[in-house]
C-alpha positions in Angstrom: -19.0 -0.4 18.9 -16.1 2.0 19.4 -16.7 2.3 23.1 -16.6 -1.5 23.5 -13.7 -2.1 21.1 -11.3 0.6 22.2 -12.1 0.2 25.9 -11.0 -3.4 25.5 -7.8 -2.1 23.8 -7.2 0.3 26.7 -8.3 3.7 25.5 -11.0 5.8 27.1 -14.6 5.2 26.1 -16.6 8.0 24.6 -13.5 9.9 23.7 -13.7 12.9 21.3 -11.7 10.8 18.8 -14.4 8.2 18.7 -17.1 10.7 18.2 -15.2 12.3 15.4 -14.7 8.9 13.7 -18.4 8.0 13.9 -19.3 10.4 11.1 -16.5 9.0 8.9 -17.9 5.5 9.1 -21.5 6.5 8.7 -20.6 8.5 5.6 -20.1 5.1 3.9 -23.7 4.2 4.6 -26.8 5.0 2.5 -30.0 6.1 4.3 -32.8 5.6 1.9 -35.8 4.7 4.0 -38.0 7.6 4.9 -40.6 7.2 7.7 -43.4 9.6 6.8 -41.2 12.7 6.7 -39.1 11.8 9.6 -35.3 11.3 9.5 -34.2 8.8 7.0 -32.9 5.4 8.1 -31.3 2.4 6.7 -33.2 -0.2 4.8 -32.1 -3.8 5.1 -30.4 -3.4 1.7 -28.7 -0.3 2.9 -27.4 -2.1 5.9 -26.1 -5.0 3.8 -24.3 -2.6 1.5 -22.8 -0.8 4.5 -21.5 -4.0 5.9 -19.9 -4.8 2.6 -18.0 -1.5 2.6 -17.2 -1.7 6.4 -16.7 -5.4 7.0 -15.5 -4.8 10.6 -19.0 -3.9 11.5 -20.3 -7.2 10.1 -17.5 -9.1 11.9 -18.3 -7.3 15.2 -22.0 -7.9 15.0 -21.6 -11.5 14.0 -19.7 -12.2 17.2 -22.6 -10.8 19.2 -25.0 -13.3 17.7 -22.9 -16.5 18.0 -20.7 -17.9 20.7 -17.4 -16.0 20.8 -14.8 -17.5 18.5 -11.2 -16.9 19.7 -10.1 -17.2 16.1 -12.3 -14.4 14.8 -12.7 -11.8 17.4 -14.8 -8.9 16.2 -12.9 -6.4 18.3 -9.4 -7.2 17.2 -7.2 -4.1 16.6 -3.7 -4.6 15.3 -0.9 -3.3 17.6 0.8 -0.4 15.7 4.6 -0.5 16.2 6.8 2.5 15.5 9.9 4.1 17.0 9.4 5.9 20.3 10.9 9.1 19.0 8.2 9.4 16.4 5.4 11.8 17.2 2.2 9.8 16.8 0.3 12.9 15.6 2.0 12.8 12.2 0.7 9.2 11.5 -2.2 8.8 9.2 -3.1 5.3 10.5 -5.2 5.5 13.7 -6.6 2.6 15.8 -10.0 3.1 14.3 -8.7 3.0 10.8 -6.6 -0.1 11.6 -9.7 -1.8 12.9 -11.6 -0.8 9.7 -8.9 -2.2 7.4 -8.5 -5.3 9.5 -12.1 -6.2 8.9 -11.1 -7.6 5.5 -8.1 -9.5 6.9 -7.5 -12.8 8.7 -6.9 -13.1 12.4 -3.2 -13.9 11.9 -2.8 -10.6 10.0 -4.2 -8.5 12.9 -1.5 -9.1 15.5 1.0 -6.4 14.8 1.7 -3.8 12.1 5.1 -2.1 11.9 5.7 1.3 10.3 8.1 0.8 7.4 8.0 4.2 5.7 6.7 7.7 6.3 7.3 10.6 3.9 7.7 13.1 6.7 10.5 11.0 8.2 12.0 9.4 5.0 11.2 12.0 2.4 9.1 11.6 -0.8 11.5 9.1 -2.3 10.5 6.0 -4.2 14.0 4.5 -3.8 13.8 4.9 0.0 10.3 3.5 0.0 11.3 0.4 -1.9 14.5 0.0 0.2 12.5 0.2 3.5 9.9 -2.4 2.4 12.1 -4.8 0.5 13.5 -6.9 3.4 10.5 -9.1 3.8 7.6 -10.8 2.1 4.8 -9.7 4.4 1.7 -7.8 3.2 1.7 -4.1 3.4 -0.8 -1.3 4.0 -0.1 1.8 1.9 -1.9 4.9 3.0 -1.7 8.4 1.6 -3.2 11.8 2.3 -3.5 14.2 -0.7 -3.7 18.0 -0.8 -7.5 17.8 -0.9 -7.4 16.2 2.6 -8.7 12.8 1.4 -7.1 9.8 3.0 -7.1 6.4 1.2 -4.9 3.6 0.1 -4.5 -0.1 -0.6 -3.7 -3.4 1.1 -1.0 -5.3 -0.9 -1.1 -9.0 -0.2 2.1 -9.6 -2.2 5.5 -7.9 -1.8 6.2 -4.9 -4.0 8.4 -6.3 -6.7 9.1 -5.2 -10.2 7.1 -7.2 -12.8 6.4 -6.8 -16.5 2.7 -6.9 -15.9 0.0 -6.8 -13.2 0.3 -9.4 -10.4 -1.1 -10.1 -6.9 -4.0 -12.2 -5.5 -7.6 -11.7 -4.4 -6.6 -10.6 -0.9 -5.5 -7.3 -2.3 -8.0 -4.4 -1.9 -8.5 -0.6 -2.0 -9.9 1.4 0.9 -11.0 4.9 1.8 -10.4 6.3 5.3 -11.5 10.0 5.1 -14.0 11.7 4.6 -15.7 8.3 4.6 -14.5 4.8 5.4 -15.0 2.1 2.8 -13.3 -1.1 1.6 -13.4 -2.3 -2.0 -12.4 -5.9 -2.6 -11.7 -7.6 -6.0 -14.7 -8.3 -8.1 -13.1 -11.0 -10.3 -13.6 -8.9 -13.4 -9.9 -9.0 -14.1 -6.6 -9.8 -12.3 -5.1 -6.3 -12.5 -4.4 -6.1 -8.8 -0.9 -4.8 -8.1 1.5 -3.0 -10.4 5.2 -2.0 -9.9 7.3 -0.6 -12.7 10.6 1.2 -12.8 12.8 2.4 -15.6 15.6 0.2 -14.2 18.4 1.9 -16.0 17.8 5.4 -14.8 20.9 6.7 -13.2 18.9 8.1 -10.3 17.5 4.6 -9.6 20.9 2.9 -9.8 22.5 5.4 -7.5 19.8 4.6 -4.9 19.9 0.8 -5.4 23.6 -0.1 -5.6 26.1 0.8 -2.9 28.9 2.4 -4.9 31.7 2.0 -5.6 31.8 -1.3 -7.4 33.6 -2.6 -10.4 32.0 -2.9 -13.8 33.4 -5.1 -16.5 32.4 -3.2 -19.7 34.0 -1.6 -22.7 35.5 0.8 -22.3 36.8 -0.4 -18.9 34.8 1.8 -16.5 36.3 2.4 -13.1 34.7 2.1 -9.7 31.3 3.7 -9.4 31.0 4.7 -13.0 28.1 2.5 -14.1 25.5 5.3 -13.5 27.5 7.5 -15.9 27.7 4.7 -18.5 24.0 4.0 -18.3 23.0 7.7 -18.3 25.0 8.1 -21.6 23.4 5.1 -23.2 19.7 5.4 -22.2 18.6 4.9 -25.8 19.5 1.2 -25.4 16.9 0.9 -22.6 14.0 1.9 -24.8 15.1 -0.7 -27.4 15.4 -3.7 -25.0 12.9 -3.0 -22.3 10.2 -0.4 -22.0 9.6 3.3 -22.3 8.1 5.4 -19.4 6.0 7.1 -22.0 4.0 4.0 -22.6 4.4 2.1 -19.4 4.2 4.3 -16.3 6.9 4.1 -13.6 5.5 3.7 -10.2 3.1 1.6 -8.1 -0.6 1.0 -8.6 -3.7 -0.9 -7.8 -6.4 -2.1 -10.2 -7.8 -0.7 -13.4 -5.4 -0.7 -16.3 -2.3 1.0 -17.5 -2.7 4.8 -17.2 -6.1 4.3 -15.7 -5.5 2.7 -12.3 -7.8 2.5 -9.4 -4.9 4.1 -7.5 -1.5 5.0 -8.9 1.6 6.8 -7.5 4.4 7.8 -9.9 8.0 6.9 -9.2 8.6 10.6 -8.4 6.1 10.2 -5.5 4.9 13.7 -6.2 1.8 12.9 -8.3 -0.6 10.1 -9.3 -4.2 9.4 -10.2 -7.3 7.5 -9.1 -10.1 6.4 -11.4 -13.2 4.3 -10.9 -12.2 0.7 -11.8 -13.9 -2.6 -12.3 -11.1 -4.5 -10.6 -12.4 -3.5 -7.2 -15.7 -1.8 -8.2 -14.2 1.3 -6.6 -14.9 4.9 -7.3 -12.4 7.7 -7.7 -10.9 7.7 -4.2 -10.3 11.5 -3.9 -12.0 14.7 -4.8 -10.5 14.6 -8.3 -8.8 12.0 -10.4 -5.4 13.7 -10.0 -3.5 12.8 -6.8 -1.0 15.3 -5.3 0.4 13.4 -2.3 1.0 15.3 0.9 1.8 12.4 3.2 2.6 8.8 2.3 3.1 6.0 4.8 3.4 2.2 4.6 2.9 -0.4 7.3 4.2 -4.0 7.2 1.8 -6.7 8.5 3.8 -8.9 10.8 2.6 -12.5 10.7 3.8 -14.3 13.8 6.1 -17.2 13.1 7.5 -15.6 10.0 10.0 -13.2 11.6 13.0 -15.6 11.1 12.0 -16.2 7.5 11.9 -12.4 7.0 15.5 -12.0 8.3 16.7 -14.7 5.9 15.5 -12.7 2.9 18.2 -10.1 3.1 21.1 -12.6 2.9 23.4 -12.5 -0.1 25.0 -9.7 -2.0 23.1 -6.8 -3.6 23.3 -8.3 -7.1 22.1 -11.7 -5.8 19.0 -10.1 -4.3 18.4 -8.0 -7.5 19.0 -10.5 -10.2 16.6 -8.9 -12.6 18.7 -5.7 -12.5 21.8 -7.8 -13.2 20.2 -9.2 -16.3 19.2 -5.8 -17.5 22.8 -4.5 -17.1 24.0 -7.4 -19.2 21.6 -6.4 -22.0 23.3 -3.0 -22.4 26.8 -4.5 -22.5 27.7 -4.3 -18.8 28.8 -7.9 -17.9 29.3 -8.5 -14.2 29.8 -6.4 -11.1 32.2 -7.5 -8.4 30.7 -9.5 -5.6 
């Protein structure tokens, strides 16, 4: 399959990269059938289970059995777009991984993926991460590599936006890339798909979100750029009117439940966790339940025909685009900021 798919894409067949990746994909398979002491092989049930976890295989083989359908090519590999001055060796996402993840996506979502954030280039910063991915409504592919060497992540079908509860739709899923490649789709057991939460009134967050200086109408009359100081000195108000980080974790997550996510990254971007969860019927995605991120990267799925709509999203002032934050400032006695 690799020789055919990536020869079509333009790479050399039988490359060492493909040989290396074969084991990663076979690690997701179960070989339970034993032929009189000889090497074990897949039973039909093993094969069906493997195709569930590696849907690109099923898609590829299906196109060998039926007349080719231009709308569902089994060898479609997204074009990975990133700046020319970026060394591709630092990227977690490889063509083989993109093909694997794309097995659970529609044809329209396999045209082009654009690098939006990479921790080696942008630093381990949640503010930078949100800033880099907030200019559009396209789906995103979030991938991380932890200190144990495991590579895994999630496909977010909805934009990463702050909500008071879980949100998202059934197109969202979790995946493993190394040491084995598997995909875990929603089971329907619950709707706890995506999670984004920030303590909106932390001074660190405000400094990253709002381009200071700006005027604040509050008592006493704070001058330009002083809202972060005001909020930092009145953080007790936040706990009273919104939520505490002790009970509701600040960060982004997939599946499971609060403090027991299928995958979760804290807002500090230096730790997280992964547990088995019924949302995706997924196991712990790493060696242990604790995640210590080493590399984090995020790709935006470019859907053709939506580029112009994406550019329109950024129109308006900062406070028009972050109305939720404006309401929260009002709650602590800060009326309006200047336009």
